[in-house]
C-alpha positions in Angstrom: 57.1 252.6 191.9 58.4 253.4 188.5 62.1 252.3 187.1 64.9 254.2 187.0 64.0 257.5 184.5 65.6 257.0 180.8 67.1 259.5 178.5 64.7 260.6 175.5 65.0 258.4 172.6 64.6 260.0 169.5 66.1 258.3 166.7 63.7 256.1 164.7 62.2 257.9 161.9 59.8 254.3 161.6 58.8 254.8 165.1 58.4 258.4 165.2 56.3 259.0 162.2 52.7 257.0 164.0 53.2 258.8 167.1 53.8 262.4 166.6 55.1 262.7 162.7 52.0 262.6 160.9 50.4 265.3 163.4 53.8 267.7 163.3 53.1 268.0 159.7 50.0 269.4 159.9 51.5 272.0 162.5 53.9 272.9 159.9 51.7 273.6 157.3 49.8 276.2 159.8 53.3 277.3 160.8 54.4 278.3 157.8 51.3 279.9 156.8 51.9 282.1 159.7 55.1 283.2 159.1 54.1 284.1 155.5 57.5 284.7 154.1 58.5 284.9 150.4 60.1 282.5 148.2 63.2 282.0 147.2 64.9 282.0 150.6 67.9 279.9 152.7 66.0 277.9 155.4 68.0 276.5 158.1 65.8 273.6 160.0 67.8 272.7 163.5 66.5 269.5 165.1 65.3 268.3 161.3 64.3 264.5 162.7 63.1 262.7 160.3 62.9 265.9 157.5 59.0 266.6 158.2 59.2 270.3 158.6 62.0 269.8 156.1 59.3 268.6 153.5 56.5 270.6 154.4 58.8 274.5 153.9 60.1 272.5 150.4 56.4 272.0 149.4 54.8 275.1 150.4 57.1 277.4 151.1 59.5 277.8 147.3 62.9 277.9 149.2 65.7 278.0 147.2 67.6 276.1 149.4 66.7 274.0 152.8 69.7 272.7 155.2 68.5 270.3 158.0 71.1 269.6 161.1 70.0 267.0 163.6 72.7 265.4 166.1 71.1 262.0 165.4 73.2 260.3 162.2 69.6 258.0 162.3 67.9 260.7 161.9 69.6 262.6 159.0 70.0 259.0 156.9 66.3 258.4 157.4 65.5 262.3 156.0 68.2 261.9 153.3 66.8 258.9 151.9 63.2 260.2 152.1 63.8 263.8 150.9 65.0 263.4 147.6 64.1 267.2 146.1 67.8 268.7 145.4 67.3 272.2 147.0 67.4 270.1 150.7 70.6 268.4 152.5 70.8 266.8 155.7 73.8 267.0 157.8 74.3 265.6 161.7 75.3 268.8 163.7 74.7 269.8 167.0 71.9 272.7 167.4 73.9 274.5 171.0 77.2 274.2 168.5 76.0 275.1 164.3 78.4 274.7 161.9 77.7 277.7 160.2 80.6 280.5 160.5 78.5 283.6 158.3 74.8 284.3 158.7 73.8 282.8 155.9 70.2 282.0 155.9 67.6 284.0 155.5 65.3 281.6 158.0 65.9 279.3 161.0 63.4 277.6 162.1 62.8 274.4 164.5 60.2 272.1 165.1 59.4 270.3 168.5 62.9 270.5 169.3 64.1 273.2 171.4 62.5 271.7 175.1 64.4 269.0 174.5 67.8 270.9 174.2 70.3 271.5 177.3 71.0 275.1 176.5 67.8 276.5 175.0 68.6 280.0 174.8 72.5 279.0 173.5 70.4 277.3 170.8 68.5 280.4 169.9 71.7 282.4 169.8 73.1 279.9 167.5 69.9 280.4 165.4 70.3 283.6 165.5 73.5 283.9 164.6 73.5 281.7 161.4 70.7 283.9 160.3 71.4 287.8 158.5 70.3 291.0 160.1 66.4 291.6 159.5 66.0 287.4 158.9 63.4 285.5 160.8 64.0 282.6 163.8 60.6 281.2 164.5 60.4 277.6 166.9 56.9 275.6 167.6 56.7 273.2 170.3 53.9 270.8 171.5 51.6 272.4 174.4 52.4 269.5 176.6 50.2 271.0 179.9 47.9 271.8 178.1 45.8 270.9 174.4 48.2 268.5 173.7 45.6 265.8 174.0 47.0 262.7 172.9 49.9 263.2 175.9 48.0 264.7 178.3 45.6 262.1 178.3 48.3 259.8 178.5 50.3 261.3 181.4 47.7 262.3 183.2 46.2 258.8 183.7 50.1 257.3 183.9 50.4 259.8 186.9 46.5 258.6 188.3 48.3 255.0 188.8 52.0 255.9 189.4 52.6 259.2 191.0 56.2 259.2 190.4 54.7 259.1 186.9 54.4 263.0 187.3 58.7 263.4 187.1 58.8 261.8 183.7 55.6 264.1 182.3 56.4 266.8 179.6 53.9 269.5 180.5 55.9 269.5 184.1 59.9 268.9 182.8 59.2 271.9 179.8 58.0 275.0 181.4 59.0 277.1 177.9 56.0 275.0 176.1 53.8 277.6 177.2 53.2 281.1 175.2 55.0 283.7 178.2 58.3 281.2 178.9 58.9 280.9 175.3 58.8 284.0 173.9 60.6 285.8 177.1 63.3 283.2 175.9 63.7 285.2 172.5 63.6 288.6 174.1 66.4 287.2 176.7 68.7 286.1 173.5 67.8 289.8 172.0 65.3 289.2 169.4 62.8 291.8 167.8 58.9 291.9 166.7 58.6 288.6 169.3 55.2 287.1 168.6 53.3 284.3 169.4 50.6 282.1 169.1 48.9 278.9 169.3 48.3 276.4 166.5 46.0 273.8 166.8 45.2 270.4 164.9 42.9 267.8 164.9 44.6 264.1 165.4 41.4 261.7 164.3 42.7 258.5 165.5 40.4 255.0 163.7 40.4 253.3 166.7 41.8 252.9 170.4 44.9 250.6 168.4 45.7 253.5 166.1 46.3 255.9 169.8 47.4 253.4 171.9 49.8 251.4 169.3 52.5 254.2 168.8 53.4 254.6 172.4 54.9 251.0 171.9 57.6 252.4 170.2 59.9 253.1 172.8 60.3 256.5 170.7 60.0 260.0 172.8 59.5 260.0 177.0 55.8 258.9 176.9 56.6 255.7 174.7 59.7 255.4 176.9 58.2 255.2 180.0 55.5 252.5 178.7 57.5 250.4 178.2 59.4 250.5 180.9 56.4 249.0 182.8 55.9 245.4 183.4 53.2 243.7 181.1 50.7 244.0 184.0 51.0 247.8 185.2 51.1 248.4 181.1 48.0 246.8 180.6 46.7 248.3 183.8 47.6 251.9 182.2 46.3 250.7 178.6 42.6 250.5 180.4 42.8 253.4 182.6 43.8 255.6 179.4 41.0 253.6 176.7 38.5 254.2 179.6 38.5 257.8 179.6 39.0 258.4 175.8 35.6 260.0 173.9 35.3 257.0 171.9 32.2 257.8 169.1 30.0 255.4 168.0 32.3 254.2 164.8 35.1 253.3 167.6 37.5 256.6 165.9 38.8 259.2 168.6 38.7 263.1 167.8 41.6 264.8 169.6 43.4 268.1 169.0 47.1 268.8 169.3 48.3 272.4 170.6 51.9 273.3 169.3 53.0 276.9 170.4 54.3 279.2 168.0 57.1 282.0 168.2 58.2 284.1 165.8 60.6 287.4 165.7 62.9 289.4 163.7 66.8 289.1 164.2 68.3 292.7 164.8 
């Protein structure tokens, strides 16, 4: 029997980085290559978190300005303290009610966030409202039900030991984290030229501890579940996951992380 479900916690940049932050930056680079947008644009990053996507935009996209918004004060403080580029600013704001009365951006993006927002269509509509006519809105989310393998391995083992954990599994909870539902959400909001693709990046862990220790940080659904367990049950989960991972002779573990991305034009 599981403990009571807890609200997903996303606030600690120090816990997020070793969990998925290091892999999200790899996805972000492929995402920007796919967008293929010219330099000199004004970008809005909705749910900017630790500033990972903003930093990749600054490094790779040649923006005129980047504004990151997040509802977590802790994340905004973390990003502000680590992104010193004068073109970037961060502010606390709700993705479902963006504080921009006019369409002042050329591009609005969101990385690994949309599924955690209660009103997903409203968030996309807000991103559309903030972007000028002909501009771009694009997002990406993890393929929780399929090839986001570090999480899929965790939840498959957790459910095998505790069937009630299925209710917490992101693959079950977030149906928009698949290509067709995500693209359909864009179409429902009224976007044009909706396109989608999978983005796969390698996730190579030095050893099992490199894989396992981020789940002890309590940041996000899987680590939150892990830390809600008793020590004995957590040890059993650890052993079951370890037994099923493809460990190489040098102790390293090679998995992949897939994200689904969608981009569209503001009519």
